[in-house]
VEXTI-932457 format. One record per residue: residue number from 1; residue in one letter; x, z, y of N, C-alpha, C in turn. Coordinates in nm, 4 decimals. Layout:
# VEXTI-932457
<filo><pos>NUM</pos><code>A</code><n_xx>X</n_xx><n_zz>Z</n_zz><n_yy>Y</n_yy><ca_xx>X</ca_xx><ca_zz>Z</ca_zz><ca_yy>Y</ca_yy><c_xx>X</c_xx><c_zz>Z</c_zz><c_yy>Y</c_yy></filo>
...
//
This chain:
# VEXTI-932457
<filo><pos>1</pos><code>X</code><n_xx>-1.5814</n_xx><n_zz>-0.4120</n_zz><n_yy>-0.0864</n_yy><ca_xx>-1.5241</ca_xx><ca_zz>-0.2804</ca_zz><ca_yy>-0.1109</ca_yy><c_xx>-1.4501</c_xx><c_zz>-0.2367</c_zz><c_yy>0.0139</c_yy></filo>
<filo><pos>2</pos><code>X</code><n_xx>-1.4888</n_xx><n_zz>-0.1252</n_zz><n_yy>0.0717</n_yy><ca_xx>-1.4241</ca_xx><ca_zz>-0.0757</ca_zz><ca_yy>0.1935</ca_yy><c_xx>-1.2984</c_xx><c_zz>0.0037</c_zz><c_yy>0.1657</c_yy></filo>
<filo><pos>3</pos><code>X</code><n_xx>-1.2887</n_xx><n_zz>0.0695</n_zz><n_yy>0.0549</n_yy><ca_xx>-1.1697</ca_xx><ca_zz>0.1495</ca_zz><ca_yy>0.0249</ca_yy><c_xx>-1.1575</c_xx><c_zz>0.1688</c_zz><c_yy>-0.1251</c_yy></filo>
<filo><pos>4</pos><code>X</code><n_xx>-1.0350</n_xx><n_zz>0.1755</n_zz><n_yy>-0.1731</n_yy><ca_xx>-1.0169</ca_xx><ca_zz>0.2050</ca_zz><ca_yy>-0.3150</ca_yy><c_xx>-1.0641</c_xx><c_zz>0.3462</c_zz><c_yy>-0.3469</c_yy></filo>
<filo><pos>5</pos><code>X</code><n_xx>-1.0878</n_xx><n_zz>0.3708</n_zz><n_yy>-0.4728</n_yy><ca_xx>-1.1240</ca_xx><ca_zz>0.5059</ca_zz><ca_yy>-0.5144</ca_yy><c_xx>-1.0116</c_xx><c_zz>0.6016</c_zz><c_yy>-0.4769</c_yy></filo>
<filo><pos>6</pos><code>X</code><n_xx>-1.0463</n_xx><n_zz>0.7258</n_zz><n_yy>-0.4544</n_yy><ca_xx>-0.9476</ca_xx><ca_zz>0.8247</ca_zz><ca_yy>-0.4108</ca_yy><c_xx>-0.8269</c_xx><c_zz>0.8324</c_zz><c_yy>-0.5025</c_yy></filo>
<filo><pos>7</pos><code>X</code><n_xx>-0.8474</n_xx><n_zz>0.8159</n_zz><n_yy>-0.6323</n_yy><ca_xx>-0.7364</ca_xx><ca_zz>0.8255</ca_zz><ca_yy>-0.7270</ca_yy><c_xx>-0.6337</c_xx><c_zz>0.7144</c_zz><c_yy>-0.7066</c_yy></filo>
<filo><pos>8</pos><code>X</code><n_xx>-0.6712</n_xx><n_zz>0.6058</n_zz><n_yy>-0.6395</n_yy><ca_xx>-0.5809</ca_xx><ca_zz>0.4944</ca_zz><ca_yy>-0.6178</ca_yy><c_xx>-0.4964</c_xx><c_zz>0.5101</c_zz><c_yy>-0.4926</c_yy></filo>
<filo><pos>9</pos><code>X</code><n_xx>-0.5257</n_xx><n_zz>0.6065</n_zz><n_yy>-0.4078</n_yy><ca_xx>-0.4495</ca_xx><ca_zz>0.6203</ca_zz><ca_yy>-0.2833</ca_yy><c_xx>-0.3073</c_xx><c_zz>0.6619</c_zz><c_yy>-0.3139</c_yy></filo>
<filo><pos>10</pos><code>X</code><n_xx>-0.2121</n_xx><n_zz>0.6108</n_zz><n_yy>-0.2348</n_yy><ca_xx>-0.0704</ca_xx><ca_zz>0.6326</ca_zz><ca_yy>-0.2646</ca_yy><c_xx>-0.0156</c_xx><c_zz>0.7684</c_zz><c_yy>-0.2222</c_yy></filo>
<filo><pos>11</pos><code>X</code><n_xx>-0.0938</n_xx><n_zz>0.8487</n_zz><n_yy>-0.1556</n_yy><ca_xx>-0.0454</ca_xx><ca_zz>0.9776</ca_zz><ca_yy>-0.1064</ca_yy><c_xx>-0.1163</c_xx><c_zz>1.0885</c_zz><c_yy>-0.1828</c_yy></filo>
<filo><pos>12</pos><code>X</code><n_xx>-0.0375</n_xx><n_zz>1.1767</n_zz><n_yy>-0.2421</n_yy><ca_xx>-0.0954</ca_xx><ca_zz>1.2888</ca_zz><ca_yy>-0.3157</ca_yy><c_xx>-0.0372</c_xx><c_zz>1.4189</c_zz><c_yy>-0.2633</c_yy></filo>
<filo><pos>13</pos><code>X</code><n_xx>-0.1134</n_xx><n_zz>1.5239</n_zz><n_yy>-0.2728</n_yy><ca_xx>-0.0649</ca_xx><ca_zz>1.6557</ca_zz><ca_yy>-0.2342</ca_yy><c_xx>-0.0671</c_xx><c_zz>1.6771</c_zz><c_yy>-0.0838</c_yy></filo>
<filo><pos>14</pos><code>X</code><n_xx>-0.0142</n_xx><n_zz>1.7906</n_zz><n_yy>-0.0456</n_yy><ca_xx>-0.0145</ca_xx><ca_zz>1.8308</ca_zz><ca_yy>0.0949</ca_yy><c_xx>0.0885</c_xx><c_zz>1.7516</c_zz><c_yy>0.1741</c_yy></filo>
<filo><pos>15</pos><code>X</code><n_xx>0.0524</n_xx><n_zz>1.7211</n_zz><n_yy>0.2965</n_yy><ca_xx>0.1460</ca_xx><ca_zz>1.6611</ca_zz><ca_yy>0.3920</ca_yy><c_xx>0.1891</c_xx><c_zz>1.7769</c_zz><c_yy>0.4811</c_yy></filo>
<filo><pos>16</pos><code>X</code><n_xx>0.3107</n_xx><n_zz>1.8250</n_zz><n_yy>0.4595</n_yy><ca_xx>0.3507</ca_xx><ca_zz>1.9499</ca_zz><ca_yy>0.5233</ca_yy><c_xx>0.4645</c_xx><c_zz>1.9361</c_zz><c_yy>0.6237</c_yy></filo>
<filo><pos>17</pos><code>X</code><n_xx>0.4890</n_xx><n_zz>1.8144</n_zz><n_yy>0.6693</n_yy><ca_xx>0.5899</ca_xx><ca_zz>1.7964</ca_zz><ca_yy>0.7738</ca_yy><c_xx>0.5579</c_xx><c_zz>1.6693</c_zz><c_yy>0.8517</c_yy></filo>
<filo><pos>18</pos><code>X</code><n_xx>0.6177</n_xx><n_zz>1.6587</n_zz><n_yy>0.9682</n_yy><ca_xx>0.5980</ca_xx><ca_zz>1.5399</ca_zz><ca_yy>1.0505</ca_yy><c_xx>0.6505</c_xx><c_zz>1.4154</c_zz><c_yy>0.9783</c_yy></filo>
<filo><pos>19</pos><code>X</code><n_xx>0.7658</n_xx><n_zz>1.4271</n_zz><n_yy>0.9153</n_yy><ca_xx>0.8231</ca_xx><ca_zz>1.3143</ca_zz><ca_yy>0.8419</ca_yy><c_xx>0.7325</c_xx><c_zz>1.2719</c_zz><c_yy>0.7263</c_yy></filo>
<filo><pos>20</pos><code>X</code><n_xx>0.6740</n_xx><n_zz>1.3690</n_zz><n_yy>0.6569</n_yy><ca_xx>0.5830</ca_xx><ca_zz>1.3381</ca_zz><ca_yy>0.5463</ca_yy><c_xx>0.4569</c_xx><c_zz>1.2690</c_zz><c_yy>0.5981</c_yy></filo>
<filo><pos>21</pos><code>X</code><n_xx>0.4080</n_xx><n_zz>1.3115</n_zz><n_yy>0.7139</n_yy><ca_xx>0.2910</ca_xx><ca_zz>1.2475</ca_zz><ca_yy>0.7749</ca_yy><c_xx>0.3219</c_xx><c_zz>1.1018</c_zz><c_yy>0.8084</c_yy></filo>
<filo><pos>22</pos><code>X</code><n_xx>0.4367</n_xx><n_zz>1.0776</n_zz><n_yy>0.8723</n_yy><ca_xx>0.4729</ca_xx><ca_zz>0.9412</ca_zz><ca_yy>0.9090</ca_yy><c_xx>0.4886</c_xx><c_zz>0.8545</c_zz><c_yy>0.7833</c_yy></filo>
<filo><pos>23</pos><code>X</code><n_xx>0.5493</n_xx><n_zz>0.9077</n_zz><n_yy>0.6805</n_yy><ca_xx>0.5637</ca_xx><ca_zz>0.8336</ca_zz><ca_yy>0.5548</ca_yy><c_xx>0.4269</c_xx><c_zz>0.8032</c_zz><c_yy>0.4940</c_yy></filo>
<filo><pos>24</pos><code>X</code><n_xx>0.3342</n_xx><n_zz>0.8984</n_zz><n_yy>0.5033</n_yy><ca_xx>0.2000</ca_xx><ca_zz>0.8776</ca_zz><ca_yy>0.4496</ca_yy><c_xx>0.1273</c_xx><c_zz>0.7670</c_zz><c_yy>0.5258</c_yy></filo>
<filo><pos>25</pos><code>X</code><n_xx>0.1406</n_xx><n_zz>0.7641</n_zz><n_yy>0.6582</n_yy><ca_xx>0.0780</ca_xx><ca_zz>0.6576</ca_zz><ca_yy>0.7379</ca_yy><c_xx>0.1320</c_xx><c_zz>0.5221</c_zz><c_yy>0.6937</c_yy></filo>
<filo><pos>26</pos><code>X</code><n_xx>0.2622</n_xx><n_zz>0.5122</n_zz><n_yy>0.6814</n_yy><ca_xx>0.3241</ca_xx><ca_zz>0.3861</ca_zz><ca_yy>0.6379</ca_yy><c_xx>0.2738</c_xx><c_zz>0.3454</c_zz><c_yy>0.4990</c_yy></filo>
<filo><pos>27</pos><code>X</code><n_xx>0.2715</n_xx><n_zz>0.4410</n_zz><n_yy>0.4084</n_yy><ca_xx>0.2314</ca_xx><ca_zz>0.4139</ca_zz><ca_yy>0.2712</ca_yy><c_xx>0.0854</c_xx><c_zz>0.3704</c_zz><c_yy>0.2616</c_yy></filo>
<filo><pos>28</pos><code>X</code><n_xx>-0.0016</n_xx><n_zz>0.4405</n_zz><n_yy>0.3312</n_yy><ca_xx>-0.1445</ca_xx><ca_zz>0.4076</ca_zz><ca_yy>0.3259</ca_yy><c_xx>-0.1700</c_xx><c_zz>0.2704</c_zz><c_yy>0.3875</c_yy></filo>
<filo><pos>29</pos><code>X</code><n_xx>-0.1029</n_xx><n_zz>0.2383</n_zz><n_yy>0.4983</n_yy><ca_xx>-0.1228</ca_xx><ca_zz>0.1073</ca_zz><ca_yy>0.5594</ca_yy><c_xx>-0.0735</c_xx><c_zz>-0.0045</c_zz><c_yy>0.4677</c_yy></filo>
<filo><pos>30</pos><code>X</code><n_xx>0.0407</n_xx><n_zz>0.0138</n_zz><n_yy>0.4063</n_yy><ca_xx>0.0923</ca_xx><ca_zz>-0.0859</ca_zz><ca_yy>0.3120</ca_yy><c_xx>-0.0046</c_xx><c_zz>-0.1024</c_zz><c_yy>0.1952</c_yy></filo>
<filo><pos>31</pos><code>X</code><n_xx>-0.0522</n_xx><n_zz>0.0092</n_zz><n_yy>0.1433</n_yy><ca_xx>-0.1480</ca_xx><ca_zz>0.0090</ca_zz><ca_yy>0.0329</ca_yy><c_xx>-0.2753</c_xx><c_zz>-0.0671</c_zz><c_yy>0.0727</c_yy></filo>
<filo><pos>32</pos><code>X</code><n_xx>-0.3261</n_xx><n_zz>-0.0397</n_zz><n_yy>0.1918</n_yy><ca_xx>-0.4481</ca_xx><ca_zz>-0.1057</ca_zz><ca_yy>0.2402</ca_yy><c_xx>-0.4272</c_xx><c_zz>-0.2561</c_zz><c_yy>0.2545</c_yy></filo>
<filo><pos>33</pos><code>X</code><n_xx>-0.3131</n_xx><n_zz>-0.2951</n_zz><n_yy>0.3091</n_yy><ca_xx>-0.2845</ca_xx><ca_zz>-0.4382</ca_zz><ca_yy>0.3274</ca_yy><c_xx>-0.2740</c_xx><c_zz>-0.5094</c_zz><c_yy>0.1930</c_yy></filo>
<filo><pos>34</pos><code>X</code><n_xx>-0.2089</n_xx><n_zz>-0.4473</n_zz><n_yy>0.0970</n_yy><ca_xx>-0.1894</ca_xx><ca_zz>-0.5082</ca_zz><ca_yy>-0.0348</ca_yy><c_xx>-0.3196</c_xx><c_zz>-0.5211</c_zz><c_yy>-0.1128</c_yy></filo>
<filo><pos>35</pos><code>X</code><n_xx>-0.4137</n_xx><n_zz>-0.4313</n_zz><n_yy>-0.0896</n_yy><ca_xx>-0.5367</ca_xx><ca_zz>-0.4284</ca_zz><ca_yy>-0.1692</ca_yy><c_xx>-0.6585</c_xx><c_zz>-0.4828</c_zz><c_yy>-0.0966</c_yy></filo>
<filo><pos>36</pos><code>X</code><n_xx>-0.6402</n_xx><n_zz>-0.5345</n_zz><n_yy>0.0232</n_yy><ca_xx>-0.7523</ca_xx><ca_zz>-0.5952</ca_zz><ca_yy>0.0941</ca_yy><c_xx>-0.8543</c_xx><c_zz>-0.4975</c_zz><c_yy>0.1485</c_yy></filo>
<filo><pos>37</pos><code>X</code><n_xx>-0.8124</n_xx><n_zz>-0.3756</n_zz><n_yy>0.1739</n_yy><ca_xx>-0.9037</ca_xx><ca_zz>-0.2782</ca_zz><ca_yy>0.2346</ca_yy><c_xx>-0.9462</c_xx><c_zz>-0.3323</c_zz><c_yy>0.3707</c_yy></filo>
<filo><pos>38</pos><code>X</code><n_xx>-1.0740</n_xx><n_zz>-0.3318</n_zz><n_yy>0.3978</n_yy><ca_xx>-1.1240</ca_xx><ca_zz>-0.3942</ca_zz><ca_yy>0.5194</ca_yy><c_xx>-1.1513</c_xx><c_zz>-0.2971</c_zz><c_yy>0.6324</c_yy></filo>
<filo><pos>39</pos><code>X</code><n_xx>-1.1535</n_xx><n_zz>-0.1686</n_zz><n_yy>0.6050</n_yy><ca_xx>-1.1878</ca_xx><ca_zz>-0.0738</ca_zz><ca_yy>0.7109</ca_yy><c_xx>-1.1025</c_xx><c_zz>0.0505</c_zz><c_yy>0.6974</c_yy></filo>
<filo><pos>40</pos><code>X</code><n_xx>-1.0481</n_xx><n_zz>0.0938</n_zz><n_yy>0.8113</n_yy><ca_xx>-0.9747</ca_xx><ca_zz>0.2199</ca_zz><ca_yy>0.8180</ca_yy><c_xx>-1.0215</c_xx><c_zz>0.2951</c_zz><c_yy>0.9420</c_yy></filo>
<filo><pos>41</pos><code>X</code><n_xx>-1.0222</n_xx><n_zz>0.4249</n_zz><n_yy>0.9330</n_yy><ca_xx>-1.0553</ca_xx><ca_zz>0.5097</ca_zz><ca_yy>1.0474</ca_yy><c_xx>-0.9321</c_xx><c_zz>0.5931</c_zz><c_yy>1.0800</c_yy></filo>
<filo><pos>42</pos><code>X</code><n_xx>-0.8744</n_xx><n_zz>0.5693</n_zz><n_yy>1.1942</n_yy><ca_xx>-0.7589</ca_xx><ca_zz>0.6469</ca_zz><ca_yy>1.2407</ca_yy><c_xx>-0.8091</c_xx><c_zz>0.7337</c_zz><c_yy>1.3535</c_yy></filo>
<filo><pos>43</pos><code>X</code><n_xx>-0.7951</n_xx><n_zz>0.8635</n_zz><n_yy>1.3406</n_yy><ca_xx>-0.8494</ca_xx><ca_zz>0.9559</ca_zz><ca_yy>1.4393</ca_yy><c_xx>-0.7392</c_xx><c_zz>1.0493</c_zz><c_yy>1.4873</c_yy></filo>
<filo><pos>44</pos><code>X</code><n_xx>-0.7225</n_xx><n_zz>1.0537</n_zz><n_yy>1.6180</n_yy><ca_xx>-0.6220</ca_xx><ca_zz>1.1410</ca_zz><ca_yy>1.6785</ca_yy><c_xx>-0.6544</c_xx><c_zz>1.1529</c_zz><c_yy>1.8266</c_yy></filo>
<filo><pos>45</pos><code>X</code><n_xx>-0.6300</n_xx><n_zz>1.2675</n_zz><n_yy>1.8865</n_yy><ca_xx>-0.6564</ca_xx><ca_zz>1.2785</ca_zz><ca_yy>2.0301</ca_yy><c_xx>-0.5633</c_xx><c_zz>1.1909</c_zz><c_yy>2.1147</c_yy></filo>
<filo><pos>46</pos><code>X</code><n_xx>-0.4420</n_xx><n_zz>1.1619</n_zz><n_yy>2.0643</n_yy><ca_xx>-0.3487</ca_xx><ca_zz>1.0834</ca_zz><ca_yy>2.1460</ca_yy><c_xx>-0.2540</c_xx><c_zz>0.9952</c_zz><c_yy>2.0639</c_yy></filo>
<filo><pos>47</pos><code>X</code><n_xx>-0.2570</n_xx><n_zz>1.0037</n_zz><n_yy>1.9339</n_yy><ca_xx>-0.1714</ca_xx><ca_zz>0.9280</ca_zz><ca_yy>1.8423</ca_yy><c_xx>-0.0225</c_xx><c_zz>0.9543</c_zz><c_yy>1.8638</c_yy></filo>
<filo><pos>48</pos><code>X</code><n_xx>0.0088</n_xx><n_zz>1.0602</n_zz><n_yy>1.9360</n_yy><ca_xx>0.1493</ca_xx><ca_zz>1.0988</ca_zz><ca_yy>1.9519</ca_yy><c_xx>0.2025</c_xx><c_zz>1.1423</c_zz><c_yy>1.8156</c_yy></filo>
<filo><pos>49</pos><code>X</code><n_xx>0.3197</n_xx><n_zz>1.0960</n_zz><n_yy>1.7823</n_yy><ca_xx>0.3792</ca_xx><ca_zz>1.1302</ca_zz><ca_yy>1.6541</ca_yy><c_xx>0.3447</c_xx><c_zz>1.0340</c_zz><c_yy>1.5422</c_yy></filo>
<filo><pos>50</pos><code>X</code><n_xx>0.2504</n_xx><n_zz>0.9440</n_zz><n_yy>1.5668</n_yy><ca_xx>0.2202</ca_xx><ca_zz>0.8420</ca_zz><ca_yy>1.4672</ca_yy><c_xx>0.3281</c_xx><c_zz>0.7343</c_zz><c_yy>1.4775</c_yy></filo>
<filo><pos>51</pos><code>X</code><n_xx>0.3683</n_xx><n_zz>0.6730</n_zz><n_yy>1.3673</n_yy><ca_xx>0.4751</ca_xx><ca_zz>0.5731</ca_zz><ca_yy>1.3720</ca_yy><c_xx>0.4241</c_xx><c_zz>0.4333</c_zz><c_yy>1.4087</c_yy></filo>
<filo><pos>52</pos><code>X</code><n_xx>0.3214</n_xx><n_zz>0.4262</n_zz><n_yy>1.4942</n_yy><ca_xx>0.2572</ca_xx><ca_zz>0.2975</ca_zz><ca_yy>1.5215</ca_yy><c_xx>0.3329</c_xx><c_zz>0.2099</c_zz><c_yy>1.6199</c_yy></filo>
<filo><pos>53</pos><code>X</code><n_xx>0.4468</n_xx><n_zz>0.2572</n_zz><n_yy>1.6694</n_yy><ca_xx>0.5274</ca_xx><ca_zz>0.1723</ca_zz><ca_yy>1.7570</ca_yy><c_xx>0.6487</c_xx><c_zz>0.1145</c_zz><c_yy>1.6841</c_yy></filo>
<filo><pos>54</pos><code>X</code><n_xx>0.6580</n_xx><n_zz>0.1381</n_zz><n_yy>1.5542</n_yy><ca_xx>0.7703</ca_xx><ca_zz>0.0873</ca_zz><ca_yy>1.4760</ca_yy><c_xx>0.7441</c_xx><c_zz>-0.0583</c_zz><c_yy>1.4372</c_yy></filo>
<filo><pos>55</pos><code>X</code><n_xx>0.8395</n_xx><n_zz>-0.1474</n_zz><n_yy>1.4635</n_yy><ca_xx>0.8184</ca_xx><ca_zz>-0.2890</ca_zz><ca_yy>1.4297</ca_yy><c_xx>0.7763</c_xx><c_zz>-0.3144</c_zz><c_yy>1.2848</c_yy></filo>
<filo><pos>56</pos><code>X</code><n_xx>0.8371</n_xx><n_zz>-0.2507</n_zz><n_yy>1.1839</n_yy><ca_xx>0.7901</ca_xx><ca_zz>-0.2784</ca_zz><ca_yy>1.0467</ca_yy><c_xx>0.6439</c_xx><c_zz>-0.2376</c_zz><c_yy>1.0252</c_yy></filo>
<filo><pos>57</pos><code>X</code><n_xx>0.6026</n_xx><n_zz>-0.1257</n_zz><n_yy>1.0834</n_yy><ca_xx>0.4636</ca_xx><ca_zz>-0.0838</ca_zz><ca_yy>1.0683</ca_yy><c_xx>0.3706</c_xx><c_zz>-0.1786</c_zz><c_yy>1.1434</c_yy></filo>
<filo><pos>58</pos><code>X</code><n_xx>0.4106</n_xx><n_zz>-0.2244</n_zz><n_yy>1.2612</n_yy><ca_xx>0.3295</ca_xx><ca_zz>-0.3210</ca_zz><ca_yy>1.3352</ca_yy><c_xx>0.3169</c_xx><c_zz>-0.4518</c_zz><c_yy>1.2582</c_yy></filo>
<filo><pos>59</pos><code>X</code><n_xx>0.4226</n_xx><n_zz>-0.4934</n_zz><n_yy>1.1906</n_yy><ca_xx>0.4157</ca_xx><ca_zz>-0.6138</ca_zz><ca_yy>1.1074</ca_yy><c_xx>0.3153</c_xx><c_zz>-0.5941</c_zz><c_yy>0.9940</c_yy></filo>
<filo><pos>60</pos><code>X</code><n_xx>0.3198</n_xx><n_zz>-0.4781</n_zz><n_yy>0.9301</n_yy><ca_xx>0.2261</ca_xx><ca_zz>-0.4496</ca_zz><ca_yy>0.8215</ca_yy><c_xx>0.0829</c_xx><c_zz>-0.4446</c_zz><c_yy>0.8743</c_yy></filo>
<filo><pos>61</pos><code>X</code><n_xx>0.0640</n_xx><n_zz>-0.3837</n_zz><n_yy>0.9902</n_yy><ca_xx>-0.0691</ca_xx><ca_zz>-0.3783</ca_zz><ca_yy>1.0513</ca_yy><c_xx>-0.1186</c_xx><c_zz>-0.5191</c_zz><c_yy>1.0829</c_yy></filo>
<filo><pos>62</pos><code>X</code><n_xx>-0.0321</n_xx><n_zz>-0.6041</n_zz><n_yy>1.1330</n_yy><ca_xx>-0.0687</ca_xx><ca_zz>-0.7435</ca_zz><ca_yy>1.1609</ca_yy><c_xx>-0.1053</c_xx><c_zz>-0.8167</c_zz><c_yy>1.0327</c_yy></filo>
<filo><pos>63</pos><code>X</code><n_xx>-0.0257</n_xx><n_zz>-0.7957</n_zz><n_yy>0.9269</n_yy><ca_xx>-0.0557</ca_xx><ca_zz>-0.8580</ca_zz><ca_yy>0.7978</ca_yy><c_xx>-0.1910</c_xx><c_zz>-0.8119</c_zz><c_yy>0.7457</c_yy></filo>
<filo><pos>64</pos><code>X</code><n_xx>-0.2210</n_xx><n_zz>-0.6840</n_zz><n_yy>0.7647</n_yy><ca_xx>-0.3486</ca_xx><ca_zz>-0.6291</ca_zz><ca_yy>0.7185</ca_yy><c_xx>-0.4650</c_xx><c_zz>-0.6935</c_zz><c_yy>0.7943</c_yy></filo>
<filo><pos>65</pos><code>X</code><n_xx>-0.4497</n_xx><n_zz>-0.7111</n_zz><n_yy>0.9249</n_yy><ca_xx>-0.5594</ca_xx><ca_zz>-0.7599</ca_zz><ca_yy>1.0077</ca_yy><c_xx>-0.5763</c_xx><c_zz>-0.9116</c_zz><c_yy>1.0028</c_yy></filo>
<filo><pos>66</pos><code>X</code><n_xx>-0.4728</n_xx><n_zz>-0.9830</n_zz><n_yy>0.9771</n_yy><ca_xx>-0.4739</ca_xx><ca_zz>-1.1290</ca_zz><ca_yy>0.9895</ca_yy><c_xx>-0.5658</c_xx><c_zz>-1.2020</c_zz><c_yy>0.8923</c_yy></filo>
<filo><pos>67</pos><code>X</code><n_xx>-0.5616</n_xx><n_zz>-1.1776</n_zz><n_yy>0.7625</n_yy><ca_xx>-0.6283</ca_xx><ca_zz>-1.2695</ca_zz><ca_yy>0.6704</ca_yy><c_xx>-0.7798</c_xx><c_zz>-1.2588</c_zz><c_yy>0.6622</c_yy></filo>
<filo><pos>68</pos><code>X</code><n_xx>-0.8389</n_xx><n_zz>-1.1592</n_zz><n_yy>0.7210</n_yy><ca_xx>-0.9834</ca_xx><ca_zz>-1.1413</ca_zz><ca_yy>0.7069</ca_yy><c_xx>-1.0362</c_xx><c_zz>-1.0624</c_zz><c_yy>0.8262</c_yy></filo>
<filo><pos>69</pos><code>X</code><n_xx>-1.1639</n_xx><n_zz>-1.0548</n_zz><n_yy>0.8361</n_yy><ca_xx>-1.2240</ca_xx><ca_zz>-0.9707</ca_zz><ca_yy>0.9374</ca_yy><c_xx>-1.2090</c_xx><c_zz>-0.8254</c_zz><c_yy>0.8940</c_yy></filo>
<filo><pos>70</pos><code>X</code><n_xx>-1.1550</n_xx><n_zz>-0.7439</n_zz><n_yy>0.9818</n_yy><ca_xx>-1.1372</ca_xx><ca_zz>-0.6021</ca_zz><ca_yy>0.9517</ca_yy><c_xx>-1.1949</c_xx><c_zz>-0.5200</c_zz><c_yy>1.0655</c_yy></filo>
<filo><pos>71</pos><code>X</code><n_xx>-1.2147</n_xx><n_zz>-0.3947</n_zz><n_yy>1.0389</n_yy><ca_xx>-1.2686</ca_xx><ca_zz>-0.3032</ca_zz><ca_yy>1.1379</ca_yy><c_xx>-1.1772</c_xx><c_zz>-0.1825</c_zz><c_yy>1.1468</c_yy></filo>
<filo><pos>72</pos><code>X</code><n_xx>-1.1252</n_xx><n_zz>-0.1585</n_zz><n_yy>1.2634</n_yy><ca_xx>-1.0437</ca_xx><ca_zz>-0.0382</ca_zz><ca_yy>1.2857</ca_yy><c_xx>-1.1150</c_xx><c_zz>0.0435</c_zz><c_yy>1.3908</c_yy></filo>
<filo><pos>73</pos><code>X</code><n_xx>-1.1560</n_xx><n_zz>0.1617</n_zz><n_yy>1.3538</n_yy><ca_xx>-1.2349</ca_xx><ca_zz>0.2465</ca_zz><ca_yy>1.4425</ca_yy><c_xx>-1.1482</c_xx><c_zz>0.3581</c_zz><c_yy>1.4934</c_yy></filo>
//
């Protein structure tokens, strides 16, 4: 299974602010790590504004990648 059904995703409704976007990234990554999602596609011209330099998010990303083969495109 590459991804849970859409109804299972932790983010609902519009993301209408930078803070809401960052919270959604954190939430989706935590959700993916907890459920064994094996593939994610992150697309951005420069990833500026993404919270990917935060130590807690990097820890979660490491936890997601560590236990199995994953693909991040």
